[in-house]
C-alpha positions as CSV (number, residue, x, y, z in Angstrom):
1,M,30.3,-41.9,36.6
2,E,29.5,-38.6,35.0
3,R,28.3,-36.1,37.6
4,E,24.8,-34.7,37.1
5,P,25.2,-31.0,36.4
6,D,24.0,-28.6,39.1
7,R,20.5,-27.4,38.5
8,A,18.6,-24.5,39.9
9,P,15.0,-23.3,39.6
10,Y,14.7,-21.0,36.6
11,E,14.2,-17.3,37.3
12,P,15.0,-14.3,35.1
13,P,18.4,-13.1,36.3
14,P,18.3,-9.5,37.5
15,A,20.4,-7.0,35.6
16,P,23.3,-5.4,37.4
17,D,22.3,-2.2,39.2
18,T,24.6,0.1,37.3
19,P,24.0,3.3,35.2
20,D,25.1,1.6,32.0
21,T,22.8,-1.4,32.4
22,P,21.5,-2.3,28.9
23,D,17.8,-1.3,28.5
24,A,15.1,-3.5,27.1
25,T,15.9,-2.6,23.5
26,E,19.6,-3.6,23.8
27,R,18.7,-6.8,25.5
28,A,16.3,-7.8,22.8
29,A,18.8,-7.1,20.2
30,Q,21.4,-9.3,22.0
31,V,19.0,-12.1,22.0
32,L,18.2,-11.9,18.3
33,G,21.6,-11.0,17.1
34,K,22.1,-8.5,14.3
35,L,18.8,-7.5,12.7
36,P,17.4,-4.7,10.7
37,L,14.9,-2.8,12.9
38,A,12.4,-0.3,11.8
39,F,12.2,0.6,15.5
40,P,15.4,2.1,16.8
41,A,16.4,2.0,20.4
42,P,14.1,4.3,22.3
43,P,15.5,6.9,24.7
44,P,15.9,5.9,28.4
45,Q,12.6,7.4,29.4
46,N,10.7,5.3,26.9
47,P,12.2,1.8,27.1
48,Q,8.8,0.3,27.0
49,L,8.1,1.4,23.4
50,L,10.3,-1.5,22.3
51,L,7.4,-3.7,22.9
52,L,4.8,-2.0,20.7
53,A,5.4,-3.9,17.6
54,A,5.0,-7.4,18.8
55,A,2.5,-6.8,21.5
56,P,-0.9,-8.4,21.0
57,V,-2.5,-5.1,20.1
58,E,-3.3,-3.1,17.0
59,D,-1.9,0.2,15.9
60,G,1.7,0.1,17.0
61,A,4.8,-0.9,15.1
62,T,8.5,-1.1,15.6
63,L,11.3,-3.2,14.4
64,L,11.2,-6.6,15.8
65,P,13.7,-8.7,17.7
66,T,14.2,-11.3,15.0
67,A,17.8,-11.1,14.2
68,S,16.4,-8.8,11.7
69,S,13.2,-8.5,13.4
70,S,11.7,-10.8,16.0
71,L,8.9,-11.1,18.2
72,A,8.2,-9.2,21.4
73,D,5.1,-9.1,23.4
74,S,5.0,-7.2,26.5
75,A,3.7,-3.7,26.3
76,P,4.3,-0.9,28.8
77,S,1.8,-0.5,31.5
78,A,1.6,3.3,31.4
79,P,3.0,6.1,29.3
80,P,6.2,7.5,30.6
81,P,6.3,11.0,32.1
82,A,8.2,13.8,30.3
83,D,11.7,14.2,31.5
84,P,12.7,17.9,31.3
85,G,16.4,16.9,31.6
86,K,16.3,15.1,28.2
87,P,16.8,16.5,24.8
88,D,13.1,15.9,24.0
89,A,11.8,17.8,27.0
90,P,9.1,20.4,26.4
91,G,11.6,23.2,27.0
92,D,13.5,22.5,23.8
93,A,13.0,25.6,21.6
94,T,14.4,24.2,18.4
95,P,11.8,24.9,15.6
96,P,9.8,21.9,14.4
97,E,11.0,22.5,10.8
98,V,14.6,22.2,11.8
99,L,13.9,19.0,13.8
100,R,12.1,17.6,10.8
101,E,15.0,18.3,8.5
102,R,17.4,16.7,11.0
103,L,15.2,13.5,11.2
104,V,15.2,13.2,7.4
105,A,18.9,13.8,7.2
106,L,19.4,11.1,9.9
107,L,17.3,8.6,7.9
108,R,19.2,9.3,4.8
109,A,22.6,9.0,6.6
110,Q,21.5,5.6,8.1
111,G,20.7,4.3,4.6
112,V,17.0,4.0,5.3
113,L,15.8,6.7,2.9
114,H,16.5,6.4,-0.9
115,D,13.4,7.6,-2.7
116,A,13.2,11.3,-3.5
117,A,9.4,11.4,-3.3
118,V,9.3,9.7,0.1
119,E,11.9,12.2,1.3
120,R,9.8,15.2,0.1
121,A,6.8,13.8,1.9
122,L,8.7,13.4,5.1
123,L,9.9,17.0,4.8
124,A,6.4,18.2,4.0
125,V,4.3,16.6,6.7
126,P,4.5,18.1,10.2
127,R,4.6,15.0,12.4
128,H,4.4,17.1,15.6
129,L,0.8,18.0,14.7
130,F,-0.1,14.3,14.8
131,L,1.5,14.0,18.3
132,P,0.0,17.0,20.2
133,E,0.8,15.5,23.6
134,S,4.5,15.0,22.7
135,S,7.2,17.6,22.5
136,P,8.4,18.5,19.0
137,A,11.8,16.9,19.9
138,E,10.1,13.6,20.7
139,A,7.9,13.8,17.7
140,Y,10.9,14.1,15.4
141,A,13.0,11.5,17.2
142,D,13.4,8.2,15.3
143,I,11.2,6.3,17.8
144,A,7.7,5.0,18.0
145,V,5.4,6.9,20.4
146,A,2.5,5.1,22.1
147,T,-0.7,7.1,22.0
148,H,-3.4,4.8,23.3
149,W,-3.5,2.2,26.1
150,E,-6.0,-0.5,27.0
151,D,-5.7,-2.7,30.1
152,G,-2.1,-1.7,30.6
153,L,-1.1,-2.5,26.9
154,A,-0.4,0.0,24.2
155,V,-3.0,-0.4,21.5
156,S,-2.1,2.5,19.2
157,S,1.0,4.5,18.4
158,A,2.9,6.6,15.9
159,S,5.3,4.3,14.1
160,Q,9.0,4.8,14.1
161,P,9.8,7.1,11.2
162,A,12.4,4.6,9.9
163,I,10.0,1.8,9.4
164,V,7.4,4.3,8.0
165,A,9.9,5.4,5.4
166,F,11.0,1.9,4.6
167,M,7.4,0.6,4.1
168,L,6.5,3.6,1.9
169,E,9.5,2.8,-0.3
170,Q,8.4,-0.8,-0.4
171,S,5.0,0.2,-1.5
172,Q,6.3,2.2,-4.5
173,I,3.5,4.7,-4.4
174,A,3.0,7.1,-7.4
175,P,0.9,10.1,-8.1
176,G,-2.8,9.4,-9.0
177,M,-2.9,6.0,-7.2
178,R,-5.8,4.8,-5.0
179,V,-4.4,3.6,-1.6
180,L,-6.0,1.8,1.4
181,E,-4.3,1.9,4.8
182,I,-5.3,-0.6,7.5
183,G,-4.6,1.0,10.9
184,A,-5.1,4.8,11.0
185,G,-3.0,5.4,14.1
186,T,-2.4,9.2,14.5
187,G,-3.1,9.8,10.8
188,Y,0.5,10.7,10.1
189,N,1.1,7.8,7.6
190,A,-2.2,8.8,5.8
191,A,-0.8,12.3,5.4
192,L,2.4,10.9,3.9
193,L,0.4,8.8,1.6
194,S,-1.6,11.8,0.5
195,E,1.6,13.7,-0.3
196,L,2.7,10.7,-2.5
197,V,-0.5,10.2,-4.4
198,G,-1.1,13.9,-5.0
199,P,-4.3,15.7,-5.8
200,N,-5.4,13.2,-8.4
201,G,-5.0,10.2,-6.1
202,S,-7.0,9.0,-3.1
203,V,-6.2,7.7,0.4
204,T,-8.5,5.8,2.7
205,T,-7.4,4.8,6.2
206,I,-9.5,2.6,8.4
207,D,-9.3,1.7,12.1
208,I,-11.5,-0.3,14.5
209,D,-11.3,2.2,17.3
210,P,-13.7,5.2,17.0
211,Q,-11.6,7.4,19.3
212,I,-8.5,6.7,17.2
213,T,-10.3,7.6,13.9
214,S,-11.7,10.7,15.5
215,E,-8.3,11.9,16.5
216,A,-6.7,10.9,13.2
217,S,-9.4,13.0,11.4
218,A,-8.7,16.0,13.6
219,H,-4.9,15.7,13.1
220,L,-5.2,15.4,9.3
221,A,-7.5,18.5,9.1
222,A,-5.1,20.5,11.3
223,A,-2.1,19.5,9.2
224,G,-3.9,20.4,6.0
225,Y,-4.9,16.9,4.7
226,P,-8.7,17.0,4.9
227,S,-9.1,14.9,1.7
228,A,-7.8,11.8,3.4
229,H,-10.8,9.6,4.0
230,V,-10.9,8.2,7.6
231,V,-13.2,5.3,8.2
232,T,-14.2,3.5,11.5
233,G,-14.5,-0.2,11.0
234,D,-12.8,-3.6,11.0
235,G,-9.7,-3.4,8.9
236,A,-10.1,-7.0,8.0
237,V,-13.0,-6.2,5.7
238,G,-11.2,-3.4,4.0
239,W,-13.3,-0.6,2.3
240,P,-15.0,-2.0,-0.8
241,L,-16.5,1.4,-1.7
242,G,-13.1,2.6,-2.8
243,A,-11.9,-0.5,-4.5
244,P,-10.0,-1.5,-6.5
245,Y,-6.8,-0.2,-4.9
246,D,-3.4,0.2,-6.5
247,R,-1.8,-0.2,-3.1
248,I,-2.9,-1.6,0.3
249,E,-0.6,-1.0,3.3
250,L,-1.1,-2.4,6.8
251,T,0.4,-0.7,9.7
252,V,-0.6,-3.5,12.1
253,G,0.9,-7.0,12.3
254,A,-1.1,-9.8,10.8
255,S,-0.7,-13.6,10.7
256,D,-2.7,-14.1,7.5
257,I,-4.0,-12.2,4.5
258,A,-7.7,-11.4,4.8
259,P,-9.7,-12.3,1.7
260,A,-11.0,-8.7,1.4
261,W,-7.5,-7.3,1.0
262,F,-6.8,-9.7,-1.8
263,A,-10.2,-9.0,-3.5
264,Q,-9.9,-5.2,-3.2
265,L,-6.3,-5.1,-4.6
266,A,-6.0,-4.4,-8.3
267,E,-4.2,-6.9,-10.5
268,G,-0.5,-5.9,-10.5
269,G,-1.0,-3.9,-7.3
270,L,1.1,-4.2,-4.1
271,L,0.0,-5.3,-0.7
272,T,2.6,-4.3,2.0
273,L,2.1,-5.7,5.5
274,P,3.9,-6.9,8.6
275,L,3.3,-10.6,8.2
276,W,4.0,-13.0,11.1
277,V,6.6,-15.5,9.7
278,G,8.3,-17.9,12.0
279,A,9.6,-15.9,15.0
280,S,8.4,-12.4,14.2
281,D,6.8,-10.0,11.8
282,V,8.4,-9.5,8.4
283,S,7.4,-6.4,6.3
284,V,6.6,-7.9,3.0
285,A,5.6,-6.2,-0.3
286,F,3.5,-8.6,-2.3
287,R,2.7,-8.2,-6.0
288,K,-0.7,-9.5,-7.0
289,S,-0.3,-11.7,-10.1
290,D,-2.3,-14.5,-11.7
291,G,-4.3,-15.3,-8.6
292,A,-1.3,-15.3,-6.2
293,L,0.8,-12.8,-4.2
294,V,4.6,-12.9,-4.9
295,S,7.0,-11.1,-2.5
296,E,9.2,-8.4,-4.0
297,S,11.0,-7.2,-0.8
298,L,11.2,-8.2,2.8
299,T,12.7,-6.9,6.1
300,P,12.2,-8.0,9.7
301,C,10.1,-5.7,11.8
302,G,7.7,-5.7,14.7
303,F,4.2,-4.4,15.0
304,M,1.2,-4.3,17.3
305,R,-1.3,-6.9,16.4
306,L,-4.4,-6.5,14.2
307,R,-7.6,-6.4,16.2
308,G,-11.1,-7.4,15.1
309,Q,-12.3,-10.6,13.4
310,E,-8.8,-11.5,12.1
311,A,-7.0,-11.0,15.4
312,D,-4.5,-13.7,16.3
313,A,-4.7,-13.4,20.1
314,E,-4.1,-17.1,20.5
315,K,-0.4,-16.4,19.7
316,W,0.1,-14.7,23.0
317,A,-0.7,-16.1,26.4
318,P,0.0,-15.0,30.0
319,L,2.6,-16.8,32.1
320,P,1.7,-16.1,35.7
321,G,4.8,-15.2,37.6
322,Y,7.0,-14.9,34.5
323,G,5.4,-12.6,31.9
324,R,4.0,-13.6,28.5
325,L,4.5,-16.4,26.0
326,G,4.5,-15.9,22.3
327,G,4.3,-18.6,19.6
328,A,2.0,-20.4,17.2
329,R,0.8,-22.6,20.0
330,A,1.2,-20.2,22.9
331,S,-2.3,-20.6,24.3
332,E,-2.1,-24.4,24.0
333,V,1.2,-24.9,25.7
334,A,1.4,-22.0,28.2
335,E,0.3,-24.1,31.1
336,N,2.9,-26.8,30.4
337,V,5.6,-24.1,29.8
338,A,4.8,-22.5,33.2
339,G,5.1,-25.9,34.9
340,L,8.4,-26.6,33.3
341,L,9.8,-23.2,34.3
342,R,9.1,-24.2,37.9
343,T,11.5,-27.1,37.6
344,R,15.3,-27.1,37.7
345,A,17.1,-26.2,34.5
346,R,20.0,-28.2,33.0
347,R,22.5,-25.8,31.5
348,R,24.3,-26.7,28.2
349,F,27.0,-24.7,26.5
350,W,25.4,-23.5,23.2
351,R,26.3,-20.8,20.8
352,R,23.3,-18.6,20.2
353,P,22.0,-18.8,16.6
354,D,21.7,-15.8,14.4
355,Y,18.3,-14.3,13.4
356,A,17.9,-16.2,10.1
357,A,18.5,-19.5,11.9
358,L,16.0,-18.6,14.6
359,Q,13.4,-17.7,12.0
360,A,14.1,-21.0,10.2
361,L,13.7,-22.9,13.4
362,A,10.4,-21.3,14.0
363,L,9.2,-22.0,10.5
364,R,10.0,-25.7,10.8
365,H,8.7,-26.2,14.4
366,D,5.3,-24.9,15.6
367,G,6.6,-25.4,19.2
368,F,8.9,-22.4,18.8
369,V,8.2,-19.9,21.6
370,T,9.3,-16.5,22.8
371,L,9.3,-15.9,26.6
372,W,9.0,-12.3,27.8
373,T,9.8,-11.8,31.5
374,E,9.8,-8.7,33.6
375,R,12.5,-7.8,36.0
376,P,11.6,-9.4,39.3
377,P,9.9,-6.9,41.6
378,G,11.8,-5.6,44.5
379,T,15.2,-5.5,42.9
380,A,17.3,-2.3,43.3
381,T,17.1,-1.7,39.6
382,A,13.3,-2.2,39.5
383,R,12.8,0.2,42.3
384,R,15.1,2.8,40.6
385,A,13.3,2.5,37.2
386,A,9.8,3.0,38.6
387,T,8.5,4.5,35.4
388,S,9.7,1.8,33.1
389,R,9.2,-1.9,32.6
390,R,12.4,-3.8,31.9
391,L,11.8,-6.9,29.9
392,R,14.0,-9.9,29.1
393,M,13.3,-12.0,26.1
394,R,14.3,-15.5,25.4
395,F,13.7,-17.7,22.3
396,G,13.2,-21.4,22.7
397,L,11.4,-24.6,21.7
398,Y,8.7,-26.6,23.4
399,A,8.3,-30.2,22.4
400,E,6.8,-33.4,23.7
401,G,8.6,-36.7,23.6
402,V,8.5,-40.2,25.1
403,D,9.9,-38.6,28.3
404,G,7.2,-36.0,28.5
405,P,7.0,-32.3,27.8
406,S,10.3,-30.4,27.4
407,L,11.5,-26.8,26.9
408,A,14.8,-25.5,25.7
409,L,15.6,-21.8,26.0
410,F,18.5,-20.0,24.3
411,G,20.5,-17.9,26.8
412,S,20.0,-14.1,26.4
413,L,23.4,-13.0,27.8
414,F,25.6,-16.1,27.7
415,P,26.1,-18.9,25.1
416,Q,24.0,-21.5,26.8
417,L,20.9,-23.6,26.4
418,L,18.5,-23.9,29.4
419,V,16.7,-27.3,29.3
420,F,13.6,-28.1,31.3
421,G,11.8,-31.4,31.6
422,G,12.4,-34.0,28.9
423,E,15.1,-34.1,26.2
424,E,13.0,-33.8,23.0
425,A,13.3,-30.0,22.6
426,E,17.1,-30.2,23.1
427,H,17.4,-33.0,20.5
428,L,15.4,-31.1,18.0
429,I,17.6,-28.0,18.4
430,A,20.7,-30.2,18.0
431,A,19.3,-31.7,14.8
432,E,18.5,-28.2,13.4
433,T,22.0,-27.0,14.4
434,D,23.5,-29.8,12.3
435,R,21.3,-28.8,9.5
436,W,22.4,-25.2,9.7
437,R,26.0,-26.3,9.5
438,E,25.3,-28.0,6.2
439,R,23.1,-25.3,4.7
440,R,22.8,-22.0,6.4
441,P,19.5,-20.1,5.9
442,A,19.7,-17.0,3.7
443,P,19.2,-13.6,5.4
444,V,15.5,-12.8,5.7
445,E,15.9,-10.1,3.2
446,Q,16.7,-12.7,0.6
447,W,13.8,-15.0,1.3
448,R,11.0,-15.4,-1.2
449,I,7.3,-15.9,-0.2
450,I,4.5,-16.8,-2.5
451,A,1.0,-16.6,-1.0
452,R,-2.0,-18.3,-2.6
453,P,-5.7,-18.3,-1.5
454,I,-6.8,-21.6,0.1
455,A,-10.3,-21.4,-1.3
456,R,-9.9,-22.5,-4.9
457,P,-12.0,-24.2,-7.6
458,I,-12.0,-28.0,-7.9
459,A,-8.5,-29.4,-8.6
460,T,-7.6,-30.6,-12.1
461,P,-4.6,-32.6,-13.3
462,E,-3.2,-29.4,-14.8
463,S,-3.9,-27.4,-11.6
464,P,-3.9,-29.6,-8.5
465,H,-4.5,-28.4,-5.0
466,L,-1.5,-27.4,-3.0
467,A,-2.3,-30.0,-0.4
468,D,-1.5,-32.6,-3.1
469,V,1.8,-31.0,-4.2
470,P,4.8,-31.0,-1.9
471,P,6.7,-27.7,-1.6
472,P,10.0,-27.4,-3.4
473,E,13.3,-28.2,-1.6
474,G,14.3,-25.4,0.7
475,T,10.7,-24.2,1.0
476,T,8.5,-24.3,4.1
477,R,4.8,-24.3,3.6
478,L,2.7,-22.4,6.1
479,W,-1.1,-23.1,6.2
480,R,-3.1,-20.3,7.6
481,R,-6.8,-19.7,7.8
482,H,-7.2,-18.0,4.3
483,F,-3.9,-18.3,2.6
484,V,-1.0,-20.8,2.2
485,F,2.5,-19.4,2.2
486,D,5.5,-21.0,0.5
487,V,8.5,-19.5,2.2
488,T,11.9,-20.2,0.5
489,T,14.7,-19.7,3.0
490,D,17.6,-21.3,1.1
491,P,20.2,-18.9,-0.3
492,P,19.6,-18.1,-4.0
493,P,22.0,-19.5,-6.6
494,R,25.1,-17.3,-6.9
495,H,24.0,-16.1,-10.4
496,L,20.7,-14.9,-9.0
497,A,21.8,-13.6,-5.6
498,A,23.1,-10.3,-7.1
499,D,19.8,-9.7,-8.8
500,R,17.6,-10.4,-5.7
501,P,16.7,-7.3,-3.7
502,N,18.4,-7.2,-0.3
503,P,17.3,-3.9,1.2
504,A,19.2,-2.5,4.2
505,S,17.6,-2.4,7.6
506,P,14.8,0.1,7.7
507,C,16.8,2.1,10.2
508,G,20.2,1.3,8.9
509,L,21.1,-0.2,12.3
510,R,21.9,-3.7,13.4
511,L,20.6,-4.0,17.0
512,S,20.9,-6.9,19.3
513,L,17.2,-7.0,19.6
514,P,14.2,-9.1,18.7
515,P,11.3,-8.2,16.5
516,S,9.4,-5.0,17.2
517,G,8.8,-3.0,14.0
518,G,7.1,0.2,13.3
519,T,4.0,1.6,14.9
520,V,0.6,1.2,13.6
521,G,-0.7,4.0,11.6
522,G,2.0,6.5,12.2
């Protein structure tokens, strides 16, 4: 008789108490596998910034932990104190201009920066004036910097310069254009947009938080960009007084496209936004054409969530005693997941899937979840790192079968699958694994997304409703509140693969992290 494997109650394993213990950023990357991040690993004193992008807040963006980008949702509880022993300490006397030149040179060397106009803008705009409470060295480090906190969560930040540059290049901004930015942040990105559109163009940036818009206005004036129009309001409704816009850019993560953005975007214009697709945000540049939006470039990232009437708070739920749960059905299944985690886990040897496979799994199953757990209190490492919050992230699948609810989590450090409750989740992952062996999903950068408004005129034989037409083979259809998204994940034919854009990671790095992306607003 086969012996039942030993089982023990699940609890996040504490990291070894050694100086070289991987920080939260490295752990996230390990879970997701190699992925392009617009949010590089933060310095030791700011490990919590990793969480900004996927946290259920607005105004913060970083590259996400999805093999290219993935989801993350636990934000730091308080801003970290300055560490005079670090290179970014206030005592660093290097002139800001020199630090700015070094940052641009770094982005160029990493393969993030290609466009000459974006490079000139980055060299021209003094980022340290938009981060008056940070040292110049921190302001010009390739990291996201949290600037506002609410109930222990970061709600606004300056985006990582790498993802800022990447999204500006995605947006293809030219002189004379009219641009709308959703998520004002510090005002830094609006200043960059102003440099790109020039004196004959216009930039409007909107944010729901009056304190954030007040500070952004002051920063823009101090830096010499008083013409940028800062508006306090719900970004979901856009700013119709300035429409139509040639470009609309979101610096907050969204799960859907608000009708106002589509209506206020000129025909042929580009909408660039961190769109929640599968397991994390993906920065997508959509071209408006014939009543639809067609993707032109994609890269994984991670951003703080949009607030206001289009907020997607239901995708994040607290897990008492464990941390937070992320997923399309997080609020619905959180109680069952918490109960399953209190049972004993069955351990299976399982090779961890790459990022594209994780994203494909999340697209095909709405029970896909991300579990963020904090280091158990009282451990030696937790006591030592009193100013930081070390998080561990696991991806998994929740499902219900004839034997009841089940949960299967991929190991974060070892090739294993932790199975709780019934067997349905494990069986679904096994079936998906067989599918991946036959046809591996293409890298996220090679995916194609077509978004169409759900509200349409009466169907005709020549133009039926999408609900009556199945998606093409290799395409997953996602129905959201306002738009339906056809996501094609199969690799393109060989004769087309060379022509399809496959941009490098925004930061030119392949971290072992999940989705976190840039910071809202900049």
